[in-house]
N, CA and C atoms as an extended XYZ file, in Angstrom:
267
Properties=species:S:1:pos:R:3:atomname:S:1:resname:S:1:resid:I:1 pbc="F F F"
N        -5.683      -18.236       14.155 N   UNK     1
C        -6.813      -17.571       14.773 CA  UNK     1
C        -6.358      -16.880       16.046 C   UNK     1
N        -7.149      -15.940       16.549 N   UNK     2
C        -6.814      -15.283       17.796 CA  UNK     2
C        -5.846      -14.140       17.614 C   UNK     2
N        -6.258      -13.105       16.888 N   UNK     3
C        -5.431      -11.921       16.714 CA  UNK     3
C        -5.195      -11.252       18.059 C   UNK     3
N        -4.066      -10.607       18.181 N   UNK     4
C        -3.774       -9.896       19.420 CA  UNK     4
C        -4.648       -8.649       19.493 C   UNK     4
N        -5.391       -8.529       20.582 N   UNK     5
C        -6.264       -7.377       20.744 CA  UNK     5
C        -5.973       -6.714       22.076 C   UNK     5
N        -6.116       -5.414       22.103 N   UNK     6
C        -6.002       -4.697       23.370 CA  UNK     6
C        -7.418       -4.296       23.776 C   UNK     6
N        -7.702       -4.432       25.056 N   UNK     7
C        -9.035       -4.116       25.554 CA  UNK     7
C        -8.961       -3.011       26.569 C   UNK     7
N       -10.009       -2.213       26.595 N   UNK     8
C       -10.156       -1.171       27.605 CA  UNK     8
C       -11.169       -1.640       28.627 C   UNK     8
N       -10.966       -1.273       29.881 N   UNK     9
C       -11.968       -1.628       30.881 CA  UNK     9
C       -12.905       -0.443       31.109 C   UNK     9
N       -13.909       -0.643       31.941 N   UNK    10
C       -14.916        0.395       32.186 CA  UNK    10
C       -14.306        1.695       32.676 C   UNK    10
N       -13.342        1.603       33.584 N   UNK    11
C       -12.710        2.815       34.120 CA  UNK    11
C       -12.017        3.607       33.014 C   UNK    11
N       -11.339        2.896       32.112 N   UNK    12
C       -10.686        3.575       30.987 CA  UNK    12
C       -11.725        4.292       30.125 C   UNK    12
N       -12.807        3.602       29.841 N   UNK    13
C       -13.848        4.146       28.968 CA  UNK    13
C       -14.504        5.372       29.599 C   UNK    13
N       -14.783        5.319       30.896 N   UNK    14
C       -15.468        6.420       31.583 CA  UNK    14
C       -14.691        7.733       31.517 C   UNK    14
N       -13.384        7.671       31.339 N   UNK    15
C       -12.569        8.894       31.308 CA  UNK    15
C       -12.312        9.396       29.893 C   UNK    15
N       -12.816        8.682       28.889 N   UNK    16
C       -12.543        9.040       27.494 CA  UNK    16
C       -13.466       10.147       26.987 C   UNK    16
N       -12.936       10.957       26.097 N   UNK    17
C       -13.747       11.970       25.422 CA  UNK    17
C       -14.673       11.268       24.428 C   UNK    17
N       -15.654       12.013       23.927 N   UNK    18
C       -16.550       11.445       22.917 CA  UNK    18
C       -15.756       10.996       21.695 C   UNK    18
N       -14.854       11.861       21.233 N   UNK    19
C       -14.103       11.558       20.018 CA  UNK    19
C       -13.253       10.293       20.181 C   UNK    19
N       -12.578       10.170       21.332 N   UNK    20
C       -11.754        8.984       21.571 CA  UNK    20
C       -12.619        7.730       21.691 C   UNK    20
N       -13.749        7.860       22.372 N   UNK    21
C       -14.661        6.730       22.531 CA  UNK    21
C       -15.192        6.261       21.182 C   UNK    21
N       -15.591        7.221       20.357 N   UNK    22
C       -16.141        6.888       19.044 CA  UNK    22
C       -15.089        6.228       18.159 C   UNK    22
N       -13.879        6.762       18.214 N   UNK    23
C       -12.789        6.193       17.430 CA  UNK    23
C       -12.500        4.756       17.871 C   UNK    23
N       -12.465        4.530       19.176 N   UNK    24
C       -12.227        3.179       19.685 CA  UNK    24
C       -13.379        2.251       19.303 C   UNK    24
N       -14.614        2.756       19.361 N   UNK    25
C       -15.773        1.948       18.966 CA  UNK    25
C       -15.645        1.513       17.509 C   UNK    25
N       -15.198        2.411       16.644 N   UNK    26
C       -14.983        2.046       15.240 CA  UNK    26
C       -13.933        0.941       15.106 C   UNK    26
N       -12.862        1.026       15.905 N   UNK    27
C       -11.824       -0.010       15.878 CA  UNK    27
C       -12.398       -1.361       16.314 C   UNK    27
N       -13.187       -1.342       17.374 N   UNK    28
C       -13.798       -2.574       17.887 CA  UNK    28
C       -14.689       -3.200       16.819 C   UNK    28
N       -15.491       -2.382       16.170 N   UNK    29
C       -16.385       -2.877       15.123 CA  UNK    29
C       -15.583       -3.509       13.992 C   UNK    29
N       -14.515       -2.834       13.564 N   UNK    30
C       -13.670       -3.385       12.496 CA  UNK    30
C       -13.096       -4.745       12.894 C   UNK    30
N       -12.595       -4.829       14.130 N   UNK    31
C       -12.012       -6.097       14.577 CA  UNK    31
C       -13.062       -7.207       14.601 C   UNK    31
N       -14.263       -6.877       15.057 N   UNK    32
C       -15.321       -7.891       15.090 CA  UNK    32
C       -15.733       -8.302       13.683 C   UNK    32
N       -15.781       -7.347       12.765 N   UNK    33
C       -16.169       -7.662       11.386 CA  UNK    33
C       -15.135       -8.505       10.665 C   UNK    33
N       -13.865       -8.353       11.025 N   UNK    34
C       -12.818       -9.155       10.388 CA  UNK    34
C       -12.997      -10.629       10.703 C   UNK    34
N       -13.499      -10.933       11.865 N   UNK    35
C       -13.885      -12.289       12.195 CA  UNK    35
C       -12.777      -13.259       12.529 C   UNK    35
N       -11.541      -12.809       12.664 N   UNK    36
C       -10.464      -13.753       12.977 CA  UNK    36
C       -10.110      -13.742       14.466 C   UNK    36
N       -11.141      -13.721       15.308 N   UNK    37
C       -10.989      -13.743       16.759 CA  UNK    37
C       -11.579      -15.032       17.314 C   UNK    37
N       -11.105      -15.402       18.468 N   UNK    38
C       -11.737      -16.536       19.139 CA  UNK    38
C       -13.092      -16.082       19.664 C   UNK    38
N       -13.907      -17.034       20.061 N   UNK    39
C       -15.213      -16.697       20.626 CA  UNK    39
C       -15.047      -15.828       21.864 C   UNK    39
N       -14.104      -16.199       22.722 N   UNK    40
C       -13.863      -15.434       23.956 CA  UNK    40
C       -13.442      -14.003       23.643 C   UNK    40
N       -12.554      -13.819       22.680 N   UNK    41
C       -12.112      -12.481       22.284 CA  UNK    41
C       -13.265      -11.679       21.689 C   UNK    41
N       -14.082      -12.333       20.881 N   UNK    42
C       -15.232      -11.667       20.271 CA  UNK    42
C       -16.214      -11.175       21.326 C   UNK    42
N       -16.498      -12.012       22.303 N   UNK    43
C       -17.434      -11.627       23.366 CA  UNK    43
C       -16.852      -10.478       24.178 C   UNK    43
N       -15.562      -10.541       24.480 N   UNK    44
C       -14.922       -9.470       25.253 CA  UNK    44
C       -14.960       -8.147       24.482 C   UNK    44
N       -14.681       -8.205       23.193 N   UNK    45
C       -14.729       -6.986       22.378 CA  UNK    45
C       -16.152       -6.464       22.238 C   UNK    45
N       -17.101       -7.373       22.102 N   UNK    46
C       -18.500       -6.964       22.018 CA  UNK    46
C       -18.903       -6.229       23.293 C   UNK    46
N       -18.496       -6.758       24.436 N   UNK    47
C       -18.803       -6.110       25.714 CA  UNK    47
C       -18.177       -4.718       25.778 C   UNK    47
N       -16.935       -4.611       25.364 N   UNK    48
C       -16.273       -3.305       25.335 CA  UNK    48
C       -17.020       -2.354       24.407 C   UNK    48
N       -17.431       -2.858       23.261 N   UNK    49
C       -18.170       -2.035       22.307 CA  UNK    49
C       -19.480       -1.520       22.888 C   UNK    49
N       -20.160       -2.356       23.661 N   UNK    50
C       -21.408       -1.921       24.297 CA  UNK    50
C       -21.147       -0.805       25.302 C   UNK    50
N       -20.098       -0.936       26.099 N   UNK    51
C       -19.744        0.119       27.047 CA  UNK    51
C       -19.402        1.413       26.302 C   UNK    51
N       -18.648        1.282       25.219 N   UNK    52
C       -18.277        2.455       24.424 CA  UNK    52
C       -19.511        3.130       23.821 C   UNK    52
N       -20.427        2.327       23.291 N   UNK    53
C       -21.644        2.885       22.687 CA  UNK    53
C       -22.468        3.638       23.733 C   UNK    53
N       -22.601        3.059       24.920 N   UNK    54
C       -23.339        3.744       25.999 CA  UNK    54
C       -22.645        5.028       26.406 C   UNK    54
N       -21.312        4.972       26.482 N   UNK    55
C       -20.544        6.161       26.864 CA  UNK    55
C       -20.711        7.272       25.819 C   UNK    55
N       -20.664        6.910       24.551 N   UNK    56
C       -20.885        7.895       23.484 CA  UNK    56
C       -22.295        8.472       23.591 C   UNK    56
N       -23.273        7.618       23.863 N   UNK    57
C       -24.652        8.075       24.017 CA  UNK    57
C       -24.800        9.075       25.147 C   UNK    57
N       -24.102        8.838       26.257 N   UNK    58
C       -24.145        9.783       27.385 CA  UNK    58
C       -23.577       11.130       26.980 C   UNK    58
N       -22.460       11.108       26.264 N   UNK    59
C       -21.867       12.367       25.781 CA  UNK    59
C       -22.853       13.119       24.888 C   UNK    59
N       -23.507       12.391       23.985 N   UNK    60
C       -24.457       13.020       23.071 CA  UNK    60
C       -25.670       13.577       23.811 C   UNK    60
N       -26.154       12.863       24.816 N   UNK    61
C       -27.289       13.352       25.605 CA  UNK    61
C       -26.922       14.636       26.332 C   UNK    61
N       -25.732       14.678       26.930 N   UNK    62
C       -25.301       15.902       27.630 CA  UNK    62
C       -25.182       17.071       26.655 C   UNK    62
N       -24.668       16.804       25.463 N   UNK    63
C       -24.544       17.859       24.454 CA  UNK    63
C       -25.925       18.353       24.026 C   UNK    63
N       -26.865       17.433       23.860 N   UNK    64
C       -28.221       17.809       23.460 CA  UNK    64
C       -28.882       18.683       24.531 C   UNK    64
N       -28.709       18.315       25.788 N   UNK    65
C       -29.272       19.110       26.886 CA  UNK    65
C       -28.664       20.506       26.881 C   UNK    65
N       -27.354       20.591       26.695 N   UNK    66
C       -26.666       21.886       26.686 CA  UNK    66
C       -27.174       22.756       25.534 C   UNK    66
N       -27.304       22.172       24.346 N   UNK    67
C       -27.786       22.936       23.183 CA  UNK    67
C       -29.219       23.411       23.432 C   UNK    67
N       -30.064       22.555       23.994 N   UNK    68
C       -31.444       22.939       24.302 CA  UNK    68
C       -31.472       24.087       25.293 C   UNK    68
N       -30.630       24.023       26.316 N   UNK    69
C       -30.556       25.104       27.299 CA  UNK    69
C       -30.120       26.406       26.640 C   UNK    69
N       -29.143       26.325       25.758 N   UNK    70
C       -28.666       27.525       25.068 CA  UNK    70
C       -29.740       28.116       24.160 C   UNK    70
N       -30.455       27.246       23.462 N   UNK    71
C       -31.532       27.727       22.587 CA  UNK    71
C       -32.644       28.369       23.406 C   UNK    71
N       -32.988       27.756       24.519 N   UNK    72
C       -34.037       28.323       25.379 CA  UNK    72
C       -33.606       29.661       25.964 C   UNK    72
N       -32.352       29.786       26.311 N   UNK    73
C       -31.849       31.045       26.868 CA  UNK    73
C       -31.810       32.145       25.816 C   UNK    73
N       -31.691       31.775       24.547 N   UNK    74
C       -31.613       32.756       23.470 CA  UNK    74
C       -32.976       33.230       22.998 C   UNK    74
N       -34.055       32.550       23.414 N   UNK    75
C       -35.391       32.945       22.989 CA  UNK    75
C       -35.782       34.259       23.670 C   UNK    75
N       -36.537       35.102       22.958 N   UNK    76
C       -36.969       36.361       23.558 CA  UNK    76
C       -37.902       36.119       24.738 C   UNK    76
N       -37.852       37.029       25.693 N   UNK    77
C       -38.691       36.936       26.894 CA  UNK    77
C       -40.171       36.990       26.529 C   UNK    77
N       -40.541       37.877       25.595 N   UNK    78
C       -41.936       38.042       25.206 CA  UNK    78
C       -42.220       37.104       24.038 C   UNK    78
N       -42.983       36.053       24.302 N   UNK    79
C       -43.265       35.058       23.263 CA  UNK    79
C       -44.364       35.486       22.306 C   UNK    79
N       -45.085       36.581       22.596 N   UNK    80
C       -46.176       37.009       21.730 CA  UNK    80
C       -45.623       37.940       20.651 C   UNK    80
N       -45.176       37.356       19.574 N   UNK    81
C       -44.624       38.124       18.459 CA  UNK    81
C       -45.568       38.123       17.273 C   UNK    81
N       -46.856       37.875       17.536 N   UNK    82
C       -47.811       37.730       16.455 CA  UNK    82
C       -48.333       39.074       15.932 C   UNK    82
N       -48.216       40.126       16.716 N   UNK    83
C       -48.755       41.426       16.303 CA  UNK    83
C       -47.819       42.160       15.381 C   UNK    83
N       -48.235       43.371       14.983 N   UNK    84
C       -47.383       44.197       14.104 CA  UNK    84
C       -46.072       44.555       14.781 C   UNK    84
N       -45.050       44.756       13.999 N   UNK    85
C       -43.722       45.026       14.528 CA  UNK    85
C       -43.693       46.319       15.356 C   UNK    85
N       -44.583       47.258       15.006 N   UNK    86
C       -44.624       48.523       15.739 CA  UNK    86
C       -45.066       48.309       17.191 C   UNK    86
N       -45.809       47.228       17.471 N   UNK    87
C       -46.312       46.970       18.794 CA  UNK    87
C       -45.298       46.288       19.709 C   UNK    87
N       -44.169       45.875       19.140 N   UNK    88
C       -43.163       45.185       19.942 CA  UNK    88
C       -42.474       46.176       20.874 C   UNK    88
N       -42.121       45.729       22.067 N   UNK    89
C       -41.456       46.632       23.018 CA  UNK    89
C       -40.080       47.030       22.543 C   UNK    89
């Protein structure tokens, strides 16, 4: 029991890209699912996984805000497009 595991701390996680964070989160999940860890190792990995999940969520929220801003900027200034096309400026 007690497979050798490498852990990342909060500072390491905060500097990771979304892709790296997600990949590491998948590794953590696999290790936890294998079940050949001590209780202490499992809790430590679970904690790391929670930090990774939150970090991924932050990346996704920032991306969503950016996409919303881009979509809003692409909308026409005149929102009244209900009339005939000939009436459009």
